[in-house]
C-alpha positions in Angstrom: 38.9 -82.4 103.2 41.0 -85.4 103.8 39.6 -89.0 103.0 39.8 -89.5 106.6 37.1 -87.9 108.2 37.2 -86.1 111.6 34.7 -84.7 113.9 35.6 -81.1 113.0 34.6 -81.9 109.4 31.4 -83.8 110.3 30.1 -81.1 112.9 30.9 -77.9 111.2 29.3 -76.4 108.0 31.2 -75.6 105.3 30.7 -73.6 102.0 31.9 -72.8 98.8 34.0 -75.7 96.9 35.1 -77.3 100.3 31.6 -78.8 100.5 32.7 -80.8 97.4 33.6 -84.5 98.2 37.2 -85.3 96.8 36.2 -88.9 95.9 33.9 -89.9 92.9 30.3 -89.9 93.5 27.9 -92.2 91.5 25.6 -90.5 89.6 22.8 -92.2 91.3 23.9 -90.9 94.9 24.5 -87.3 93.5 20.9 -86.5 94.6 22.2 -86.5 98.4 24.9 -83.6 97.7 21.9 -81.3 97.4 19.5 -83.0 99.9 18.7 -82.2 103.6 15.9 -84.9 104.3 15.0 -88.4 102.3 12.9 -91.2 103.6 13.9 -94.7 103.8 10.9 -97.5 103.8 10.2 -101.1 103.3 7.7 -102.8 101.2 6.9 -106.6 101.6 8.0 -109.2 98.6 5.4 -111.9 97.7 5.0 -114.4 95.4 7.8 -116.7 96.9 7.8 -119.0 99.9 3.7 -118.0 100.3 3.7 -120.7 103.4 5.3 -118.2 105.7 6.2 -114.4 106.1 9.9 -114.9 105.5 10.2 -112.9 102.6 13.3 -110.9 101.8 13.4 -107.0 102.7 12.9 -104.5 100.3 13.6 -100.8 100.5 13.2 -97.7 98.7 14.9 -94.3 99.5 13.1 -91.1 98.0 14.1 -87.7 97.9 12.3 -85.1 99.8 9.4 -84.7 97.4 8.5 -88.7 97.7 10.2 -89.7 94.5 11.7 -93.1 94.6 15.6 -92.6 94.1 17.1 -96.1 94.9 15.8 -99.3 95.5 17.6 -102.1 97.6 16.5 -106.0 98.0 17.8 -108.2 100.5 19.9 -111.5 99.6 19.8 -113.8 102.0 18.8 -117.5 102.7 15.1 -118.4 103.4 15.9 -120.3 106.5 18.0 -117.5 108.0 14.6 -115.4 107.8 12.4 -117.9 109.1 14.5 -118.7 112.1 16.3 -115.5 112.6 14.5 -112.6 111.5 15.8 -109.6 113.8 19.3 -111.2 114.0 20.4 -113.1 110.6 23.1 -111.6 108.4 22.2 -110.3 104.7 23.7 -108.2 101.8 21.5 -105.5 100.1 22.3 -104.0 96.7 20.6 -100.4 96.2 20.1 -99.9 92.6 19.4 -96.4 90.9 16.8 -95.9 88.2 19.5 -97.4 85.8 19.7 -100.1 87.5 23.5 -99.6 88.6 24.6 -101.0 91.9 25.3 -97.6 93.9 25.5 -99.1 97.4 26.5 -102.3 98.8 25.4 -103.2 102.3 26.2 -106.0 104.6 24.5 -106.9 107.6 26.7 -109.0 110.0 24.9 -111.6 112.5 24.2 -110.0 115.6 22.0 -109.8 118.6 20.6 -106.2 120.0 19.7 -107.5 123.2 23.2 -108.8 123.9 25.1 -106.0 121.8 28.1 -106.0 123.9 29.1 -109.7 122.8 28.0 -109.4 119.2 26.5 -106.0 118.5 24.4 -105.7 114.9 26.2 -104.0 112.1 26.3 -103.0 108.7 29.0 -101.7 106.7 28.6 -99.6 103.4 30.9 -99.8 100.2 30.3 -98.1 97.1 32.1 -99.3 94.1 35.7 -99.5 95.5 35.3 -97.1 98.1 34.4 -98.5 101.5 32.1 -95.7 103.2 31.9 -96.9 107.0 30.1 -98.9 109.2 27.1 -98.4 111.4 26.9 -100.5 114.9 24.6 -100.6 117.9 26.5 -99.4 120.9 24.0 -99.3 123.6 20.9 -100.4 124.3 19.4 -99.1 127.6 18.3 -96.6 128.8 18.3 -95.5 125.2 19.3 -96.8 121.8 22.3 -95.6 120.4 23.9 -96.3 116.9 27.4 -95.3 116.2 28.3 -94.3 112.6 32.0 -94.8 112.1 34.3 -93.9 109.0 36.2 -96.1 106.5 39.1 -96.3 109.4 36.6 -97.2 112.4 36.6 -93.5 113.9 33.4 -93.0 115.4 31.7 -89.6 113.9 28.0 -89.5 114.8 25.6 -91.0 117.0 22.0 -91.5 116.9 20.0 -91.7 120.0 16.4 -92.7 120.6 14.2 -95.1 122.2 15.0 -98.8 122.9 11.8 -100.5 121.7 9.4 -99.9 119.1 6.7 -97.1 119.6 3.0 -97.6 119.4 1.9 -96.9 115.5 0.3 -93.7 116.5 3.6 -92.4 118.1 6.6 -91.1 116.1 10.1 -92.7 117.3 12.7 -89.8 117.3 16.2 -90.5 117.2 18.5 -87.4 117.5 21.6 -87.0 115.4 24.4 -86.0 117.0 28.3 -85.6 116.9 30.1 -88.3 118.7 30.3 -86.3 121.5 26.9 -86.3 121.6 26.8 -82.2 121.9 24.3 -80.2 120.4 22.0 -81.7 117.4 22.7 -82.1 113.7 19.3 -83.7 112.6 17.0 -86.3 113.3 15.8 -90.0 112.2 11.8 -90.5 112.6 10.4 -93.7 112.6 6.8 -93.5 111.5 4.3 -96.4 111.1 3.5 -96.3 107.2 1.2 -98.4 105.4 1.9 -101.4 107.5 5.6 -101.0 107.8 7.8 -98.8 109.3 9.1 -95.4 107.4 12.1 -93.7 108.4 12.1 -90.1 107.8 15.6 -88.4 108.2 16.8 -85.1 108.3 20.4 -83.8 108.4 22.5 -81.1 107.2 22.9 -80.3 103.7 27.1 -80.0 104.0 26.9 -83.3 105.7 29.6 -85.7 104.2 28.1 -87.7 101.7 29.5 -91.2 103.2 27.8 -90.1 106.3 24.5 -89.4 104.5 24.5 -93.1 103.0 25.6 -94.5 106.4 22.3 -92.7 107.9 20.3 -94.9 104.9 22.2 -98.0 106.6 21.0 -96.8 109.8 17.3 -97.1 109.0 17.8 -100.4 107.7 19.6 -101.5 110.9 16.7 -100.2 113.0 14.5 -101.9 110.6 16.0 -105.2 111.7 16.3 -104.1 115.3 12.6 -103.6 115.8 11.5 -106.4 113.4 
């Protein structure tokens, strides 16, 4: 498997040693190698700026059994959160149980309603390795998120509803190859204790960098649906 990902590598199953990544995987991300589903959910941060609800976002990533594996906290200005909750830019450091940063996500300033001019996007880095970018590529009639590799080649797509669903109805995004043929998995948006929860299902042999981009996709959707 080469460093540059190709659609063939993403969409076809691999076995044996071919499924092992050819780059260093931080210990805090190794659980993804054997995972077929994870959950990303946001919890409120309180204790500062109690005069309003402009709290930074805090996320947890759990394994299939619900055990928290990663924790990420937004870094941004109070003013930007207050004035532009849906579109402001920010950074998130995802740390493992030892407090080591294993993923750095950077969201750019972007508006989901005018994605043609300034599409919301999140780039993902681990250490010195750039994993890729997730960007909104369409809004009507369906929401489309494009997952691109480190050299900006589209690899996967998420297709789902363009508006937030009722708290009693799950919003389902289908995970597909960039050609949109077949289905590789799904991302389900669920209402969880007052906050949206994102359950993500994918093949076990999906490239680890794409799995990390799926985590970023949940964060991006959380901003779009804010």
